[in-house]
Structure formats: C-alpha cells, structure tokens
C-alpha positions as CSV (number, residue, x, y, z in Angstrom):
1,M,6.5,160.3,91.9
2,M,5.5,161.6,88.5
3,L,8.1,163.2,86.3
4,M,6.8,166.7,85.5
5,H,8.2,167.8,82.1
6,H,6.3,169.0,79.0
7,D,5.9,165.6,77.3
8,T,4.7,163.9,80.5
9,M,2.3,166.5,81.3
10,M,0.8,166.5,77.9
11,G,0.4,162.7,78.3
12,F,-1.2,163.3,81.6
13,A,-3.7,165.8,80.0
14,A,-4.8,163.0,77.4
15,D,-4.9,160.4,80.1
16,W,-7.0,162.6,82.3
17,V,-9.5,163.2,79.4
18,A,-9.5,159.3,78.7
19,N,-10.2,158.7,82.5
20,W,-13.2,160.9,82.6
21,N,-14.5,159.5,79.3
22,Q,-14.3,156.1,81.1
23,R,-16.0,157.6,84.1
24,D,-12.9,156.2,86.1
25,L,-13.1,158.3,89.2
26,E,-10.4,156.4,91.0
27,A,-7.8,156.9,88.0
28,V,-8.7,160.7,88.2
29,L,-8.1,160.7,92.0
30,Q,-5.1,158.7,92.1
31,H,-2.9,161.8,91.3
32,F,-4.6,163.9,94.1
33,A,-2.9,164.7,97.3
34,E,-5.1,163.9,100.5
35,D,-5.5,167.6,101.3
36,A,-6.0,168.8,97.9
37,E,-8.5,171.6,97.1
38,F,-11.0,171.8,94.2
39,V,-13.2,174.7,93.1
40,S,-15.9,174.4,90.4
41,P,-19.4,176.2,90.0
42,V,-20.8,172.7,89.2
43,A,-19.9,171.7,92.8
44,R,-22.1,174.3,94.1
45,E,-25.0,173.0,92.0
46,V,-24.3,169.5,93.2
47,V,-23.2,169.7,96.8
48,G,-24.0,173.2,97.8
49,E,-20.4,174.6,97.9
50,A,-18.0,175.6,95.2
51,A,-14.7,175.0,97.1
52,L,-14.0,171.5,98.3
53,K,-11.1,170.7,100.6
54,G,-9.8,167.0,100.8
55,K,-9.6,164.1,98.5
56,E,-12.5,162.5,100.0
57,R,-15.0,165.5,99.7
58,I,-13.8,165.8,96.0
59,R,-14.5,162.0,95.5
60,S,-18.0,162.5,97.2
61,Y,-18.8,165.3,95.0
62,W,-17.7,163.7,91.8
63,R,-19.7,160.5,92.6
64,K,-22.8,162.4,93.1
65,A,-22.2,164.6,89.9
66,L,-21.5,161.4,87.8
67,D,-24.6,159.8,89.2
68,R,-26.6,162.8,87.7
69,I,-25.0,162.8,84.4
70,P,-26.1,159.9,82.2
71,T,-23.7,160.9,79.2
72,L,-20.2,162.6,79.7
73,H,-17.7,163.0,77.0
74,F,-14.6,165.1,77.1
75,T,-12.6,166.2,73.9
76,L,-9.2,167.6,74.5
77,D,-8.5,170.7,72.6
78,H,-5.0,171.5,74.1
79,A,-3.0,171.8,77.2
80,T,-0.2,173.9,78.6
81,W,2.4,173.3,81.1
82,D,4.1,175.9,83.4
83,A,7.0,174.0,84.9
84,T,7.9,177.0,87.2
85,Q,4.5,177.0,88.7
86,R,3.9,173.4,88.3
87,E,0.6,174.1,86.6
88,L,-1.2,172.3,84.0
89,T,-4.1,173.9,82.1
90,V,-6.3,171.6,80.1
91,I,-8.9,173.1,77.6
92,Y,-11.4,170.7,76.4
93,I,-15.1,170.4,75.1
94,A,-17.3,169.0,77.8
95,E,-20.4,167.2,76.6
96,R,-22.9,166.3,79.3
97,T,-26.1,165.1,78.4
98,G,-26.5,166.8,75.1
99,R,-24.9,170.1,76.3
100,R,-21.6,171.0,74.8
101,R,-19.5,173.8,76.1
102,R,-15.8,174.8,76.2
103,A,-14.2,174.1,79.5
104,C,-10.8,174.7,81.1
105,E,-9.2,173.0,84.3
106,I,-6.2,174.5,85.9
107,M,-4.2,172.0,88.0
108,T,-1.4,172.6,90.4
109,F,1.0,170.0,91.5
110,D,3.4,169.7,94.4
111,A,7.0,168.8,94.1
112,A,6.2,165.0,94.4
113,G,3.8,165.3,91.5
114,L,0.6,165.1,93.3
115,Q,-2.2,167.5,92.5
116,V,-2.8,169.8,95.3
117,R,-5.3,172.3,93.8
118,G,-7.7,172.2,90.8
119,E,-10.1,174.7,89.4
120,A,-12.8,174.2,86.8
121,F,-14.1,176.9,84.4
122,Y,-17.0,176.6,81.9
123,G,-17.9,178.7,79.0
124,T,-21.0,179.2,77.1
125,D,-22.8,176.5,75.2
126,L,-21.5,175.6,71.8
C-alpha cells in the first residue's frame, strides 16, 4: 500500500516521469489496479479507441504506442496532489520523435494507493 501524502505523491510524479523516460512500462503499470481506466486522444490514434478499461488493455496500448515512438522524453514541470479526491495531476513537457508539447495527466487512486483512473491531455506544439 502506497502512503498518499503530498511529499510521497511528488516523489511518485518524479518516478513516473523517470519510468517513462526509461521506457519501463511495467514500472508505470505496477501502480495500476487490474480494472483501471485510462483515457487519451493518442490511444484513439494507436488502437482506435480513446477510453481503455483494464490493466491489460492499457498495457497493450502502451506497448503499441512505444513501438511507434523511436524517441520519448518527459520533463516534469510540476505536480499537484488533492488528498481529498486522491488525485495527482502531473504537468510535463512531452518530447516524442522531435515533437514537443505541454501535457498533463490526471491520476486518481483508490484507498489502497492503486491508480484506478488516468486521463492524458496534450497541448499545442512548443
């Protein structure tokens, strides 16, 4: 069980960015509940649907997406933690194959500290 307080969640945000930069999909997924939901406009481009239900479907999407992206680097801008909602918002710069844009991911956790929902948003190119 992950302790969910401000300092821990700020560390989680930094680790999340580092795990993506290492392309360590299993490290990212280890915090997901089996029935988690994930929503992303990129998912629609990669697998034909924006809303995915279940850890295995999320894993499959991310594997396909990573296979299509030769270079990937995230730079953490900042994160916010709402303890009442158990919601972490991570704002970062996403660099994918020469394209840079500001991005945001909102993550919701259950009482046991597992991510049950995530939604990714992407801004315009920088």
